[in-house]
Structures are given as C-alpha cells and as structure tokens.
C-alpha positions in Angstrom: 132.9 166.2 151.4 135.5 166.2 148.8 135.3 168.5 145.6 134.1 166.0 143.2 131.2 164.8 145.4 130.4 168.5 146.1 130.3 169.4 142.5 127.7 166.6 141.8 125.7 167.6 144.9 125.6 171.1 143.6 123.9 170.0 140.3 121.6 167.8 142.2 120.6 170.8 144.4 120.0 173.1 141.4 118.0 170.4 139.7 115.9 169.7 142.6 115.3 173.2 143.9 115.5 175.5 140.7 117.4 178.6 141.7 120.0 179.0 144.4 122.3 181.7 145.5 126.0 181.3 146.4 125.3 181.8 150.0 122.6 179.2 150.0 124.8 176.7 148.5 127.6 177.6 150.9 125.3 177.1 153.9 124.2 173.8 152.6 127.6 172.3 152.2 129.3 174.2 155.1 131.7 175.9 153.0 132.6 179.6 152.0 131.0 181.5 149.1 134.4 181.8 147.5 134.7 177.9 147.3 131.2 177.8 145.7 132.2 180.5 143.1 135.2 178.2 142.2 132.9 175.1 142.0 130.6 177.0 139.7 133.4 177.9 137.5 134.5 174.2 137.4 131.0 173.0 136.5 130.9 175.5 133.7 134.3 174.4 132.4 133.1 170.9 132.5 130.2 171.7 130.3 127.3 172.1 132.7 125.0 174.6 131.3 124.5 177.0 134.4 122.8 180.5 134.3 123.6 183.3 136.6 121.1 185.9 137.4 122.3 188.9 139.3 120.8 189.0 142.7 119.1 185.8 142.3 121.6 183.2 142.0 122.3 180.2 139.7 120.0 177.7 137.9 120.5 175.0 135.3 119.5 175.7 131.7 116.2 174.6 131.0 116.1 171.0 129.7 119.3 170.0 131.3 119.0 167.0 133.8 120.8 164.1 135.2 118.9 160.7 134.5 116.1 160.4 137.0 115.9 157.5 139.4 112.8 155.4 138.9 111.1 155.3 142.2 107.5 155.1 143.0 105.9 157.3 145.6 106.0 154.7 148.2 109.6 153.7 147.5 110.7 157.3 147.5 108.9 158.0 150.6 110.4 155.1 152.6 113.9 156.0 151.4 113.4 159.7 152.6 111.7 158.7 155.9 114.6 156.2 156.4 116.9 159.1 156.0 115.0 161.3 158.5 115.3 158.5 161.1 118.9 158.1 160.6 119.6 161.8 160.8 117.7 162.0 164.3 119.1 159.0 165.8 122.8 158.4 164.6 125.9 160.3 165.3 127.0 163.5 163.5 128.8 162.0 160.7 126.0 159.6 159.9 123.5 162.4 160.3 125.3 164.4 157.6 125.4 161.3 155.3 121.7 160.8 155.8 120.8 164.4 155.1 123.0 164.5 151.8 121.4 161.2 150.7 117.9 162.6 151.4 118.8 165.7 149.1 120.1 163.6 146.4 117.2 161.4 146.2 114.6 164.1 146.4 116.5 166.1 143.7 116.3 163.6 141.1 112.5 162.9 141.3 110.0 164.4 138.9 108.2 167.5 140.2 104.9 165.8 140.8 106.3 162.9 142.5 108.5 165.1 144.5 105.4 167.0 145.7 103.4 163.9 146.7 106.7 162.4 148.4 107.1 165.7 150.5 103.4 165.7 151.4 103.7 162.2 152.9 107.2 162.8 154.5 105.7 166.1 156.3 102.8 164.0 157.8 104.5 160.9 158.9 107.0 161.3 161.8 109.0 158.9 164.1 108.8 160.1 167.7 112.1 158.5 169.1 114.6 159.7 171.7 117.6 161.4 169.9 120.8 159.7 170.1 122.6 161.1 173.2 126.2 160.3 172.5 128.6 162.5 174.4 131.5 164.1 172.4 133.7 161.2 173.6 131.4 158.6 172.5 131.2 160.2 169.0 134.9 160.2 168.8 134.9 156.5 169.8 132.4 155.8 167.1 134.6 157.4 164.5 137.6 155.2 166.0 135.6 152.1 165.9 134.4 152.7 162.3 138.0 153.2 161.3 139.0 150.2 163.1 136.4 148.0 161.3 137.6 149.4 157.9 141.4 148.8 158.8 141.0 145.6 160.7 142.7 147.3 163.8 142.5 145.9 167.4 141.2 148.4 169.9 141.8 148.6 173.5 139.4 150.3 176.2 138.3 150.4 179.8 135.0 148.8 180.3 132.4 148.9 183.0 130.4 145.7 183.2 127.1 146.4 185.0 126.3 142.8 185.6 129.7 141.2 186.7 129.8 138.6 189.6 131.6 141.2 191.9 129.4 144.3 192.1 132.6 146.2 193.7 135.1 145.0 191.0 137.0 147.8 189.2 136.4 148.3 185.4 138.5 146.0 183.2 141.0 146.7 180.4 139.9 144.9 177.4 141.5 144.3 173.9 139.0 143.6 171.2 139.0 142.8 167.4 135.8 144.7 166.3 133.9 142.6 163.8 130.7 144.8 163.6 128.6 147.7 165.1 125.0 147.3 166.1 122.6 150.1 166.9 119.6 148.9 168.9 117.1 150.7 171.3 119.1 154.0 171.1 122.4 152.4 172.0 125.5 151.3 170.0 126.9 148.0 170.6 130.5 146.5 169.4 130.7 142.8 168.6 134.2 141.4 168.4 136.7 139.0 169.6 137.7 139.6 173.3 141.4 138.7 173.9 140.5 138.6 177.7 137.6 136.3 177.5 139.0 134.6 174.2 135.6 134.5 172.6 133.3 136.9 170.8 131.5 139.3 173.1 129.2 142.4 173.0 130.0 145.8 174.3 127.9 148.8 175.0 129.5 152.1 173.7 128.1 154.1 176.8 130.0 151.6 179.1 133.4 152.1 177.3 136.1 154.7 178.1 139.6 155.6 176.8 139.3 153.8 173.6 142.6 153.5 171.6 143.6 151.9 168.3 146.3 149.3 168.6 149.5 148.9 166.4 148.1 145.4 165.3 145.6 144.1 162.9 143.4 141.0 162.6 141.5 139.0 160.2 137.8 138.8 160.6 136.5 135.2 160.2 135.1 134.6 156.8 131.9 133.1 158.3 131.2 135.8 160.6 127.7 137.4 160.1 126.4 140.1 162.5 122.8 138.6 162.1 124.1 135.4 164.0 125.0 137.5 166.9 122.1 139.7 167.5 120.2 137.1 169.4 123.3 136.2 171.6 122.8 139.6 173.4 119.6 138.2 174.9 121.5 135.5 176.8 120.6 131.8 177.5 118.5 131.9 180.7 115.0 131.4 179.8 112.3 133.1 182.1 108.5 132.4 181.9 106.3 135.1 183.7 102.4 134.9 184.0 100.6 138.3 184.2 97.2 138.9 185.6 94.6 139.3 182.6 93.7 142.9 183.9 97.2 144.2 182.9 97.7 142.3 179.6 97.4 145.5 177.5 99.9 147.4 179.6 102.4 144.5 179.7 102.2 144.3 175.9 102.7 148.1 175.8 106.0 147.8 177.8 107.4 144.6 176.6 111.2 144.6 177.1 113.7 143.9 174.7 114.3 140.4 176.2 110.8 139.1 175.4 111.0 136.5 172.7 107.5 135.2 172.8 103.9 135.5 174.4 100.8 133.3 174.9 97.2 133.9 175.8 96.3 131.5 178.6 93.1 131.2 180.9 95.2 132.5 183.8 96.7 135.4 182.0 99.3 136.5 179.6 102.4 134.2 179.6 105.6 136.1 178.4 108.9 134.2 177.6 112.1 136.0 177.9 115.8 135.3 177.4 118.2 137.0 179.4 122.0 136.9 180.5 121.7 137.9 184.1 118.7 138.0 186.4 119.5 141.5 187.4 118.6 142.6 183.8 115.0 141.9 184.2 114.5 142.2 187.9 113.5 146.0 187.9 110.7 145.4 185.3 109.2 142.3 187.0 109.1 144.1 190.3 107.3 147.0 188.7 104.2 144.8 188.2 104.1 143.8 191.9 101.7 140.9 192.7 100.2 140.9 189.4 103.0 138.9 188.0 104.1 135.3 188.9 107.5 134.0 187.7 107.0 130.3 186.7 110.8 129.7 186.1 113.6 129.7 186.9 113.1 129.0 190.5 116.3 131.0 191.3 114.8 134.1 189.8 111.6 133.5 191.8 113.6 133.5 195.0 115.7 136.5 193.8 112.3 138.4 193.4 111.2 137.5 196.8 114.4 138.5 198.5 114.3 141.8 196.7 110.6 142.4 197.8 111.6 141.7 201.4 114.7 143.9 201.2 112.3 146.7 199.9 109.8 146.1 202.8 112.5 146.2 205.5 114.1 149.4 203.8 110.7 151.4 204.2 110.0 150.0 207.6 113.4 151.2 208.9 112.6 154.7 207.3 109.3 154.8 209.2 111.0 154.0 212.5 113.4 156.9 212.2 
C-alpha cells in the first residue's frame, strides 16, 4: 500500500472505529509505529483535524467526516459478505485487497447502519474450503496478473490429465493469457496456446515453471471471458438416468459438468457436457447399478469395462 492510500485508509479507520493507538494502526497496515507517526503528522499538515490523547491514541475531531456512501443495509451486507468470501478463498494479494475494501466500506456507514450490517455479517457465513495455493502457485498468480496487464506471453510446463497417451511427459506451452477464472476453488487461465493454435484453458495447479517471455501480444477486441466459461465443459453430451430412490442424493452432489435435469417416470435424467469420458467416470461409478447411461454408447461400454476391471482386481486379491 502506498503512502497516499494509507493516509486515506487511516482517516477511514479513525472515522469508523473512533479512537486508535499508533500500534493499532501499525498492526492494521503492517508497518512500523514510526511510519504511523509520520503519517499522522502528514494528515495534520494537510488539514485533517486529529486529536491525540496520551495513552489512548488518536481520534478525529467531532463533526469531521468524509462524505458517506449511500448504502442500504442489504447492499452494505452483500458487499461485506462478498469481501469476506474473497478474503477466504483467494490468494494473499486479493485477500489483503478484500480486507482493505471491507474496512473502507464499513468505516463510512452511519453508526446504526453499521451495527445492523455487522449483526448480519456475524450471523451469515460461507462454509467453503480455503484456497490451497502453494507458495509457487501464489507466485504464478502474481506473474499471470502482471502478464494480463502488460499483455506478455508466458511459458510453462503443463501436466494434462486427460491426454490421449496417459504416459506422455508434460508439455511445454507458450500462451498469451487473455483472462483468469476462479471456479470450484481452482484457478484457470484462458488464452491463446501457440502449440494448439487456438484458445485453451489451463488449470493453475497443473502448471509448473511459469516464466514471462520477452514478447507481447494483442488480445482480440471481441474476446469476452463469458463466451469461454461454458467451453470448459466440452462438447460430449452425456445423458444418465438415476433411480428415483437416490434422486435427492444425486441433486446434492451434482457435478460441475451437469447442464440440465428432468424428472421422468423412470427416475431423474441428468444431462452433462464433458470433454473426456474420464472426467465423469468416477462419479458415475460411485452410483453403481442405480444409474444407467443412455448415451453415448462409448461411455456405457467404458463403464462396463471399468466395472469388470474392478471385479477382476478384487477377485485376484481374494485369491492371494
């Protein structure tokens, strides 16, 4: 955070919380007390009416405030809940930005509205897995953001899970990154792949050794991330019929690839779009005989082969 942003943030903190000590501000902005003392001096020189009470800290003179934002309770709650979600599920840089935004929003709310919002915020929670990016992945995210801003080509090693050859070594890819997508606790990079000569999607957790290249690109003017979100599902259409006795549980664990469902006299019909049969195989197998794949025929045969392989595997274990 640069000095100008920190000075504004200090005023917002004091406006929202009343009185704060230098050590409190230093902890909030992850800086030293000496820096906070210099910031307070700079604010006073700029005409901000600050009062210092020995042993108690600093506060704004009564009656001084920045123009408040006009939020309803519901609007402010949604913004703060959104910042909570961002803080828990994104990488460290976004987490800090979300927390800073939350403080700024809360600090400019009228006291009564702020109390109402805090009450709701403390009683509505998102229970989601925290983003588990490794330090290497966090570093890659920062590089990718820089590449997006500067239109810089990136180079990385990619492990493709569903390649035609399961034993093939990872490939070196050069990609012009057009956008970042965060879905189901996973980051994806969408961009032009020089190897495939087309737009492709890459999972961050399958990338290694990412490097910025000394060349730039021009993103197509008509490129929109929304146009490519559905492409990750693939073009293979799967229709699977589930026994009525497990309808509730199937809906509870619907996979990302599901694009539609229909109640029929025979059970719940789920339609999915996938790229490779292997993507959906484990989920279908988990339902055993209570699911029947209607199409495609190749997937039905694949399921039968996999079931026979499982049976053979366990029979051989019993014979040992």
